[in-house]
N, C-alpha and C positions, 0 to 999 in steps of 0.2 A: 396475414401479416407475418413476415419472416422474423423468427426469433433471433435475438442478438447473440453473437459469440465473440467474446473479447477476453483479454487477459490484463491483469494488473500486476506490476512488479513493485515490491515494497523496498524502499531505500533503507540503508542501515548506516547512515553517517557519512561525513566528509572529513578529510584531513584539513589542517589549518590553512592550506593553500587552495582549498576548494576542490581538490581531486577526490575521487571516490575512495572510500576505505576498501579493503580487500573484500569484505562481505558485500558491500554495495556493488562492487565490480563483478563479483561472481554471480550475483543475482541478475545484473544487467546482461551479462554474457549468456546466462541461461535463457533469459527472456528473448534475446536476439536469435539464438538458435531455435527456440520454440516458434517465434514469429516467422522465421525464414522457411521453416518446414510446414507451418500451418498458418498461412496468412490471415491476419485479423487485426483489428484495432488493438493497440497496446497502450495501457494507461501506465505512465511512469509516475510513481507516487512518493512524495516526500519533500518537505521543505528543508529542514535540518534538525538535528537533535537539540534538545533543550539546553545542552551545554555548549553548543556551537554559536559563537557570537555573530557569525555570518559576515564578517568583515571582508571576505573574499568575494562576496556578491553572488555566489552560486547556491543553487538548491540541489538536493539529492536528485530531484527529477531532471534538472538540466544536465547534471553530471552523467546520469544514466542515459540521457538522450544522446550525448556525444558518443558514448560507448556503443549503443545499439546502431547508430548511424554508421559508425566506423566498421561495424560488422556487416553492413550491407542492407539494413532495414530501411525502408523508405520513410522519410520524415512525414509523408502524407498519412501514414498509419499511426502516428504517435500523438498521444494526448498527454498533456502535463498537468498533474495535480500537485501544486507546489505550496500548499498551505499547511499540510499535516505535520505534526511533530512526533507522532507515535502511531501505533497500529490502529487504535480507535479513530484517530484523525484520518489515517489512510482510507479506512472504509467509509466513514461518514462523508468526507469531502469528495471522494471518488464517486460515491452514490449521488450526492447532491449535484455535482458539476456535470457528470456524464451519464451514469447508469439510470437515473430516474427518467431521463429523456428518451430512453431506448425501450423497445419491446423486450420484456424479460426473456432471458434465454440462459446461456451458460457463461459463467465467469470463471476463468482459471486464475488462481492466485499463485504467483511465483515468489517464493521466499525460501529461506534456509530450513532444513529439516527441524531444527530445534524450535523454530518459530511457527511451523505450519499448523499444528493443532489449534493454537490460539487464534491464528489468523483466519482459519476457516470458520471457527466458531463466531468470531466477530463479524466477518463479512456475511455469513448466513443470517445472523441476527439483524444486522442493519438492513439487508436486502429483503429478508422474508422468504416465504415459501415459493414465490413466483420465479425465483432465480435458482438455478442449479449452480452451486459453487464447488469447484473441483481444485485439487492440488496439482501443481507442477513444481517439483522441488529443484532448487538450485543446489550445486554441490556445497557441502558444509566446509567452511574454512577450517583449516587445521589448527588455528589458534583460538577457536571459539571457546569462550568460557561461560556464556550466558545460559547454557542448558540447565545449570543447577538452580536457576531462578524461574524456570518455566512453570512449575506448579504454582508458585506464588503469583506470577503474572496471570495465569489462567484463572485463579481464584478472584483476582481483582476484576478481570473481564466479566466473569459470571455475576459478580456483585454490581458492576456497572449497569448490566441489563435487567436487573430486578425491576419489576413494575414497568417495563417498556415492552410493548407488543412488537414481535418480529416484523420488520418492514416499515416501522414508523421512524423514518429518517429524521423528521423534524424533532421528534422527542429525543432521539439520540443526540442531535446537535445541541438542543437545549441543555441536556444533562452534561455534555462535554464542556460547554461554555461555563455552566454553573460550577463544575467541579475542577476546572483548571484555569488559573489566572492567565497563563500564556495564551490560551484560546480566547478568553474574554478580551484581551488586548488585540488579538488578530481580527476577531469578528466585529468588534465595536466600531 
């Protein structure tokens, strides 16, 4: 059986009109370039941030879909994960919706440099040892200010996975729903 090779690109917010923020746009452009040079399925991951009311009707995944298609990526290679509100959700919902149905192989995570260490940690824990999870960095946005919070976010991620076996996607989902009201409302 052939091992799966695919990539996931993580959204980073939308403007009030539903257009991609600069960080989301840079990640989508990096994903398009990657997919054009190394054809594979591309999971576009993200609903919207917790502070986005969503009145524009778009998700980060759909905004990124428009960007990558405009760059020449075939829509046949795109998978939309449009439920997640954060990096934990990106990993858990991408795994449940798409990756658990595949023969484990290699997953490339496409995100910003400041976000990469935590993203790799989360995806590796959600998917377990059967998957090889590798980085493909998007360019860092010149106005990025979230790097100062990376250590705190990483500590929260480590705490989230305490007492969860790597690869136990359902335990990850249960803890996500239990620990975040927004996910309880989505999954209910």
